[in-house]
DRENSEZA-58412 format. One record per residue (C-alpha): x, y, z; residue in three letters. Coordinates in steps of 0.2 Angstrom, whole numbers, plus 5000, padded with zeros to 4 digits. Example, Ala and Ser with C-alpha at 12.3 -4.5 7.8 and 13.67 -1.06 7.14 Angstrom:
<torlos>
506249785039Ala
506849955036Ser
</torlos>
This chain:
<torlos>
500348824872Met
500148874890Asp
500749054889Ser
499649194895Thr
500749334887His
500849374868Leu
502649414869Ala
503049244876Asp
502649174859Leu
504249244852Val
505249184867Glu
504549004864Ala
504949004846Ala
506749064849Ala
506948924862Ala
506348794849Arg
507348854834His
508349014837Ala
509149014820Asp
507548994810His
507049154800Pro
505649244809Ala
505449404799Leu
505949444781Ile
505849624774Asp
505349584756Ala
506049754750Val
507849734757Thr
507849554760Asp
508549584778Ala
508049444790Thr
507849424808Leu
507949244815Thr
506849204830Trp
508349214842Gly
508849384835Glu
506949444836Leu
506849394854Asp
508349494859Ala
507849644848Thr
506049634857Val
506949634874Ser
508049784868Ala
506449884863Glu
505549844879Ala
507049914889Arg
507050064878Arg
505150094881Leu
505450074900Ala
506850204899Gly
505550324890Ala
504450304906Gly
503250174900Val
502550064914Val
501249924914Ala
499549984907Gly
500250134898Asp
499750154880Arg
501050154866Val
500450224849Val
501450144835Ile
501550224818Arg
502850144807Cys
502950094789Ala
502449914787Arg
503849784791Gly
504949724805Pro
505049894813Ala
503249894817Leu
503249714822Ala
504649744835Val
503849904841Ala
502249804845Val
503049654853Leu
504249764863Gly
502749864870Ala
501849704875Leu
503449634883Arg
503549794893Ala
501749774899Gly
501049914889Ala
499549924878Val
500049924860Ala
499050044849Val
499650024831Pro
498950144818Val
499050174800Gly
499750324790Pro
498850494792Gly
498350604806Asp
498450524823Val
497950664834Ser
496250594837Ala
496950434843Val
498150514854Val
496850624862Ala
495750474864His
496950344872Cys
498150474880Thr
499750374877Pro
501350384886Arg
502450374870Val
502150384851Leu
503350274842Val
503450364825Asp
504450374809Asp
503650534803Ala
503050704810Ala
502050684826Ala
500850794837Pro
501750894850Ala
500650844864Glu
501450674866Val
503250614869Gln
503950544852Val
505250424850Ile
505950354833Gly
505650174827Pro
506650034835Pro
508349994830Asp
508249824822Leu
510149784824Ala
510049814843Glu
510049654854Arg
509649654872Gly
509749544887Ala
508149444891Pro
506749544898Val
505349454908Ala
503649494900Ala
502549604912Val
500749564914Gly
499649454903Gly
498049364904Gly
496649484906Glu
497749634904Asp
497349734888Val
498649694875Ala
498049784860Leu
496949934857Leu
496449934839Leu
495450074832Tyr
494050024820Thr
494250154806Ser
494550284819Gly
492850274827Ala
493050154842Arg
494550074852Gly
494349894854Val
495149814869Cys
495949644866Leu
496749554880Ser
498149434880His
496949304884Arg
495749344869Ala
497149354856Val
497949194862Leu
496349104862Ala
495949154844Asn
497749094839Arg
497348924848Ala
495648914839Gln
496448944822Ala
497848824825Ala
496648684829Ala
496048684811Leu
496648534801Arg
497648544791Pro
498448684801Ala
498448854793Pro
500248894798Val
501648774802Thr
503448804807Pro
503948764789Ala
502848894781Asp
503349064774Arg
501849174775Val
501749334765Leu
500649464774Leu
499849574761Ala
498949664774Gln
499749804786Pro
500049764804Leu
498949904811Phe
497449804805His
496849654816Ala
496949534801Tyr
498749574798Gly
499249584816Leu
498349454826Ala
497749334812Ala
499449354803Gly
500949404813Leu
500349324830Phe
499849164821Gln
501549154813Ile
502349184831Cys
501249044838Trp
501848924825Ala
503648984824Gly
503449004805Ala
504249144795Thr
503349314791Ala
503749394774Val
503349584776Leu
503049694760Pro
503649874760Gly
502650024763Pro
501050054752Gly
500049924744Arg
501049804734Pro
500549784715Asp
500349624707Ala
502049614699Glu
502849644716Glu
501749514725Leu
502149384712Ala
503949414713Asp
503949414732Thr
503049244732Val
504249164720Ala
505949244727Arg
505549214745His
504849034742Arg
503149094750Val
502048944755Ser
500549054762Gly
499749204755Leu
498549304767Ala
497649444758Gly
495949524754Val
494849514739Pro
495749654730Ser
497449564733Thr
496849414722Tyr
495949524710Arg
497549624707Ala
498549464704Leu
497249414690Leu
497949554680Asp
499549454677Leu
499649344662Pro
499049164667Ala
500649074664Glu
501649204674Arg
500449194688Leu
500349004689Arg
502248994688Thr
502549124702Ala
501249054714Leu
501748864711Ala
502448844728Gly
500948904738Leu
500248784750Arg
498748894756Leu
497949054751Cys
496749144763Thr
495649294761Cys
494649394774Gly
494049564778Gly
492549564766Val
491749424756Pro
492649364741Leu
491649384724Pro
491449204718Arg
491949254700Pro
493649314707Trp
493849154717Ala
493449044702Ala
494549144690Ala
496049134703Phe
495848944705Gln
495748914686Glu
497249024683Ala
498348954697Thr
497548784703Gly
497448854721His
495748874730Arg
495649024742Ile
495148984760Val
493949114766Glu
493349174783Gly
492349294793Tyr
492949394807Gly
492949564816Leu
494149654827Thr
493049624842Glu
493349434840Ala
495149434839Gly
494849434824Pro
494449264816Val
492749184818Val
492449064804Thr
493448974790Ser
492948874775Thr
493748704773Pro
495648704771Ile
495648544761Asp
493848524756Gly
492448604747Ile
491548754754Ala
489648784753Ala
489348904738Pro
489349084745Gly
489849044763Ser
491249094774Val
491348924782Gly
491048864800Arg
491548934817Pro
493248884823Leu
493448764837Pro
492948844853Gly
491848974846Ile
489948974848Glu
488949064835Leu
487049094833Arg
485849214825Leu
484749334835Val
483449454830Asp
483549644833Arg
483049624851Asp
484449504854Gly
483249344855Arg
483949184847Pro
483149144831Met
482648964825Thr
483948884815Gln
483648764801Pro
483948584804Pro
485848544805Gly
486348724806Ala
487148724823Val
488548824831Ala
490148734835Val
490548744853Ala
492148694863Ala
491348524868Asp
490648484851Asp
491448334844Pro
491548424827Arg
492748554835Ala
494148424832Asp
493548414814Asp
493148594810Pro
493348584791Val
491848494788Gly
492448314787Glu
490948184790Pro
490948114807Ala
490947934799Ser
492647974792Ser
493347934809Thr
492547764808Gly
493147734790Glu
494947764796Arg
494747644810Glu
494047514797Val
495547544786Ala
496647514801Ala
495847354804Val
496047304786Arg
497847344787Glu
498047234802Ala
497147094793Glu
498347104779Ala
499747094791Asn
498946934799Gly
498247014815Ser
496347004813Thr
495646994830Ala
495647124843Ala
496447094859Glu
495147024872Gly
493846994858Ser
492646854862Glu
492946794844Ser
494846784846Ala
495446604844Pro
495946514860Glu
497846504860Pro
497846314860Ala
496746314844Ala
497946434836Ala
499446334840Ala
498746164835Ser
498446214817Gly
496546194819Thr
496146374812Thr
495946314794Asp
494746184799Val
493646304809His
493746424794Arg
493146294781Glu
491746234792Ala
491146404798Gly
491346354816Ala
491546484829Pro
493346554829Gly
494346654816Thr
493046604803Gly
491846714812Ala
493146854812Ile
493146844793Asp
491246854792Val
491146994804Arg
492547094794Ala
491647064778Ala
490047124785Ala
490947274792Ser
491647314775Arg
489947294767Val
489147404780Ala
490547534778Thr
490347534759Asp
488447554761Val
488647694773Leu
489847784762Ala
488647774747Val
487247844758Ala
488347984765Glu
488848034747Arg
486948034742Gly
486548144757Val
488048264753Ala
487448274735Glu
485648314741Phe
486248444753Arg
487348524739Ala
485848524727Val
484748604741Ala
485948734745Glu
486148784727Arg
484248794726Ala
484248904742Ala
485549024734Val
484549034718Glu
482949074729Val
483949214738Arg
484549284722Ala
482749294716Val
482249374732Ala
483649504731Glu
483149544713Arg
481449574719Ala
482049684732Ala
483049784719Thr
481449804709Glu
480549864725Val
481849994728Arg
481650054709Ala
479850074712Ala
480250184727Val
481250294717Arg
480050314703Thr
478650354715Gly
477650194714Asp
476250204728Pro
476750034735Val
478550074734Gly
478250234744Asp
477250134757Met
478750014759Ile
479950154760Asp
478950234774Asp
478950074783Ala
480850054781Gln
481050234788Asp
480250174804Val
480849994805Glu
482449994795Gly
482849904779Pro
482149734777Ala
483249584779Asp
483949524762Pro
483449344767Ala
481949294778Ser
483049184789Asp
484449304791Ala
484849374808Gly
486249474818Leu
487749364821Ile
488049334839Ala
489649254846Leu
490249184862Arg
491949114867Gly
493649154876Pro
494249254860His
493049394862Leu
493649574867Phe
493549654884Ser
492449804878Gly
492849974870Tyr
494150104877Trp
494150194889Pro
492950104901Gly
492949934893Arg
491049954889Thr
490049874876Gly
490849704877Gly
490049534879Pro
488549524890Gly
488349434907Ala
487949274898Asp
489549294887Gly
488649334871Trp
489149474860Phe
487949534846Val
488849604831Thr
488149724818Ser
488349594804Asp
486949494797Met
486949324790Gly
486149154789Phe
486648974793Leu
486448834780Asp
486048654783Gly
487848614786Ser
488148744799Gly
489148864787Ala
488849044789Leu
488349164775His
488549344778Val
487249434768Val
487249614774Asp
487849754786Arg
486549814798Ser
487349994797Ser
488050094783Asp
489850044784Leu
490950044768Val
492249904766Val
493649954755Val
494849814751Ser
494449734768Gly
494549894778Phe
493049974786Thr
492650154783Val
491450244794Tyr
490450364784Pro
490250484799His
492150504801Glu
492350554783Val
490850664784Glu
491650754799Arg
493250784789Val
492250854774Leu
491250964786Gly
492851054790Glu
492951134773Leu
492151314774Pro
491351284757Ala
490351134762Val
488651154769Val
488350964772Glu
489050804765Ala
488550614765Ala
489650464762Val
489150304755Val
489950144748Gly
489750104729Val
490249944720Pro
492049934714Asp
492849804703Glu
494449804712Arg
494149854730Thr
492449784732Gly
491749954737Gln
492350124735Ala
491950284745Val
490750404737Arg
490550584744Ala
489050684740Val
489350864744Val
488251014745Val
489251174742Arg
488951344749Val
488151454736Ala
489451534725Gly
490851434732Ala
492251374721Glu
492551194727Leu
493051054715Asp
493250864718Ala
495150884718Asp
495151004732Ala
493950894742Val
495150744740Arg
496650844744Ala
495850894760His
495350714764Cys
497150644760Arg
497850764773Ala
496650704786Lys
496250524782Leu
497050354778Ala
497150324759Arg
495750204759Phe
494550324767Lys
494850464754Val
493250474742Pro
493550394726Ala
492050484719Gln
491450664723Val
489750714717Val
489050894720Phe
487150914723Val
486051064728Asp
485350964742Glu
485350784750Leu
483850674747Pro
482850634763Arg
481350534768Thr
479750604773Val
480350584791Ala
481850694787Gly
483150554788Arg
484450544775Leu
484050424761Ala
485750354758Arg
485150214747His
484750354734Leu
486550404734Leu
487150234731Val
485950174717Asp
485650334708Arg
486650484714Pro
485750654711Pro
486750774700Gln
486950964703Ala
</torlos>
C-alpha cells in the first residue's frame, strides 16, 4: 500500500468494497460499512475544520469505546490534525501539556479548552481530501499520563505493513476482529483498528468498560468473530467459563493474539487445552508503533519467548551505556534485507527448497520431468523417435539421467529433512535447559533478596552494591532492548526530543535476551513501572495524586503480583500523625483523578517508608514484604 496518510486507509477500503462492514458496535449491533465510514469520517473532518481546527492542531478525544471514538480519530487525521485519544478520568494534565484546539468529549470537560460533542455517526459528508501525512505527527499517545509519544503517519503505516507481512496474515478482509482493548491505547488503536483498516476487515467494538467473560464469549459467537485481540487478563477471564461453553463460543476463531505484558504460560496452556486455540504473543511499546515481535502464527514458539522481530525491524541488545552486546550464535536481529523477513514466523529456510522439490515431483507425475533448457533434457528427435525407453533401460545419457538425479534429489531432501528435525529437537532441548538454568538463577536471586531483608552481611553488601549500580540483571546475557526501523516514533511532545539517535537506534527501558533461534525473551523492566492488564502505570503519577491528600505525609507505589491482571497497584502511605484516613478514602480520591487501572488495589499504612543506607526508597521491600503500621 503506497499511501502516506492514515486516513487514506479508510478511503482505499471503501473503494475496494464499500458495502463490507467496517465497524460493528457489539452493544447495539449498529454497523457502519466502509463506504458509510468513509463518508462519516469526511463529515467529521469538515466539522472539526468548522470548529477552527487546522493542520498540526491537537484534537484531544475522550469518548466511550466504540465507533464514535474511531470516527473522531480518523476525522481529526483527515483534517490534518494530531489525534490525542485519552481514557476516562481527568484530562486537565493532557490538555495543559498539548494545548489542543478542541476537545471532543462525551462527558464534562475543563473550561480552558473548546469542547464539542462526539461525532454524529449518521452524518454523511462529501469526500474531503486528507491533509498532510508522511512525517507529520498523526497520533500523540500519552504513556500513562507521563509522556506524549509522537507517532507520524509514516511510523504507524510502516508498522502496519510490517505486521501485514507476517504469514499467515494476522488480519485479512474476511476477518471480524474483536478489539478487547480500548482505542486510546496504542495496542487497540494502531495494532488493532488501523491494522483492520489496512486489511479492509471488520472491527467489532465492545461497549464502555471492560467486558466480562460472558459478554466476550457472547460477542464472539453472535458476531462470528474470527480474531480476538486481548491482554493476558482477557484470556484469564475467559478461563472462568465452563470448558464446554468456552469451546463452543470460541469455535469460530481463527487467531487469538495477546500483547501488553507477557502471558503467563499456565494461562496459555489452560486456554489452549480448553479451546484448542494457541495464543499468538508479541512484544511492543507505544514508541514502536507499537508491534515489535510476534510468535509464529502457525508454528511453535520458543517457551517463554515473545517471538522474533517483524519484517523490517532491527533488534539488538545493548548494555547500560548503549554498547551492543555479544549475541549467542544464531540469535540475530531480522532486518529489512534479511531473507527471513519474508518468513518471519520461523519456518526453516530449507522449506522453500522442499516446496520446489514438491513442485518438481508434481511435474514428474504429470509427465514433465526436465527443466526447460536443462543439459539433461532429451533431444527433440530422440523423444519423437521413441528411443526414450531404451536410454532409460540402458542408463544412457538422457531422460534416464533425469530419473537418477530426481531420485538423488529426493534422497538428499529426505536426509536434509531428518537432519533439520534433529537440529530443531536439539535446539528445543537446549532452550528448555536454558530456561531451567535461568529459573534456578532467579530462585537464587530471590534467596539473596531474602538474605538482604534478614540482615545477612553478604546480603547487605549486595544491597549496597545495588544501591549504587542498580538491580542485577535476572539473566547474565540480558540487555536493554534497542530497535531500529521506519516504525519508530519521532520523539516526545512537545519538542520531539528523546527519539531515535543519529544512527536510527532507539534504546528502550525493557530488558531481555535472545535465544539461539533469534526469539526475544523479555525478562524485566529497568524501571519501576507497574503493568496492569497490559496498561502501564507510572508510580510517580499515582504518588503525585496521593500527595494531594492533606493527611498524607508521603507515599510510594509498587506493583505486586495479581492472579487476574498480572500486576496490581499497591500504595504504601505514611499518614500525618493523628489523621483519620482509611483505604476507602484513598481510593475514592484516586478514582476521581486517575483511570481505573491506576487506582491502588491495595493500600497499606506505615509509620515510615523503608530506605537504603544511601537514603533511596527501598521499593523491593514494599513488594516482597510490606511493612505494617
